[in-house]
N, C-alpha and C positions, 0 to 999 in steps of 0.2 A: 582051392581050399580056402574057406573063409576064416579070417583071423578073429579069434574071440575078442569081443569089445569089453575091455575092463573099464569100469567106471570108479573113479576115485572121488571120495567126497573131501574136499579141502575146507579146513576151518581157516577163516581169514586170519591173517597174521596179527592184526591189532587185537583180535579177540583172544588169541593164545597169550599175547603179552599181558592183557588185562587179567586173565585167568591165573597166570604165573605170579603177578604182583599180588593178587588177592590171596593166593596160597601162602606166599611169603609173609605177607602181613598177618594172616591167621596164625601161622606158626610163631611169629614174633610175639604176638599177643599171648599165645599160649605159654611161651617160655617166660615172659615177664610176669604174667598172671600166676603161673605155677611157682616161680621164685618168690613172689610176694606171699603167697599163702603158705609156702614152706617156711619162710622166714618168720611169719607171724606165729605159726605152730611152734617153731623152735624157741622163739622169744617167750611165748606163753609158758613153755616148760621151764625155761631158765628163770622167769620171774617168780614162778611158784616154788622154785627149788629150795630156797632158804626161808624158813619161818622163824621169826624172832618175837612173836607175840606170845608172852608167857600165859596169857589167858587160855591158850590152846594146849597147855601142858598135859592135862588129863586125856584129851583126845589123842595126842601124840604118844603119850606113855602107854595108854591101854588099847588103842586101836590102830594107829598108823604104824607104829614100830612093829615089824612082823615077827621078830624072834623075842618073845617075852622072857626067855631064859637069860638073855643078855642084859636085860633092864631090871632084873629082879632086885638089885641093890638100890635102884632109884626109889625115892619116896612115892608111895601110892598117890599122894597129893602134896601140894606145896604146903609146908608147915604154916600155921596161922601166925607164928611169931618170926617168920622169915621176912627179911627186908632186902631192899636192892636186888630184886630178882632179875636175872637176865637169862635168856633162853636162846639156843641156836639149834635148829633141826634142819637137816638136809637129807632128802630121801634117796640121794645117790643116783642122779640121772646118768645114763650111759655108763662110763667107766669110773665115774666119781664114787667116793666112799659115802656109806650111810653114816650120818653123824647125829648124835643127840647129846647136848650138853646143857646143863642148867647150873647156875651159880646163884647163891644167896648167902646173906648173913644170918647167923643165929646167936642167941645169947652164949657167952663164953662157956658156961658150964655145959651146954649142949654140944658145942664144938669139941670140948675136951673129951666128953664121953664118946662121940663119934670117932675121934682120933685113936683113942684106946682100942675101940671095937675094930676099926679097919686096919690098924697096924697088925693086929693079930691074924687077920684074914689075908693080908697082902702076900702075894707070891713074889713080887718085885717091888722095890722101894727106891725112889729117886728124889733128888732135891732140885727144884727148879728145872728150867730147860724146856724142851719140847720132844716130840716123837723122834725127830732126827737125831737129837743128842742121845736119847735113851737107847734106841735100837743099835747105835754104834759103840756102846759100851760093851765090855766083855759079858757074854751071856745076856745082852740087852734084848729088850722086846719093844715093839712099837707101843706108843701110848696115844697121845693126842696133841693138838695145838690148843692154845688158850683162846678158843673162839669167842668166849664170853667176857674177854678182857674189855676193860673200859678204855684202853688205849689201843693204838694201831698195832703194837707189838703182839704177837700171838705165841709168845713163850711165857712160861711161868716164872716169876721172880724166885730167887733162892729161899724166900720165906715160905714157899709152898712145899708140902710133902706130897709127892705123887705116888699114890699106893695102888699098884695094879693088882686087881683081884683075880683076873686071869687073862690069858692071851693065847690064841690058837693059830698056829701056823698052818695054812691050807695051801701053801705054794708047792712048787716042785722042788726036787733035789738040787737042781741047778739055779733055781730062782726062789730062794726062800723068801717068805712073807709077801709073795706076789698077791696072795689072797689070804684073808684071815679075819680075825676080830680081836678086839682088845677092850677091856672095860675096867673101870675103878673109880676112885675119888682123888681129888687133890684137896688138901686142907691147908689153910694158912691161919695158924693160931693167933698170930699177931693182929689180924684184921677180923677174926671170927668168921671167915668165909670158908664155904665148902663148894667144891665143884663136882658134880656127878657127871661122868662121861662114859660114852660107848662109841666105838667106831667099828664098822664092818665093811670090808672092801673085797 
């Protein structure tokens, strides 16, 4: 009985090694290249995250901010007699909050008129501090940080009245304020400054 003859094709060992090295090299290039492009994309998002150019206020106020109900207390335009305008807008990438805050000075009579108006509308009132201080008070609600401050400190000095026009808790029973929104104004009569703010998280 004849034995069947099996023919095997052998790839030379050096060729296998070269092919393996080529595949490893290609994989490494893919990982490095992919990481680079991912990093560039992520950096691009974080670079555009915060806008401080007050010339873009109208665009942000009327187009970029999605919930117009939350910014209805903001001026439709920056008043012509406003000075020292500072703006911070962050669209809330990933888990970050959506933030819009604009600060400017107005003539004293205008500030006093706004103070009377917003005191009547406010559901919560605080003096100085920041959102962490306010939420930890009895029946406290989250407010904001002083993002438009001219110093590194992000809390309001005690000369500021923080007037919360509304705040909505959208968290769960065991984790209050995990999600929600809060908006209002902060007014310093001594410096004739007003800060309009809204946060959504």
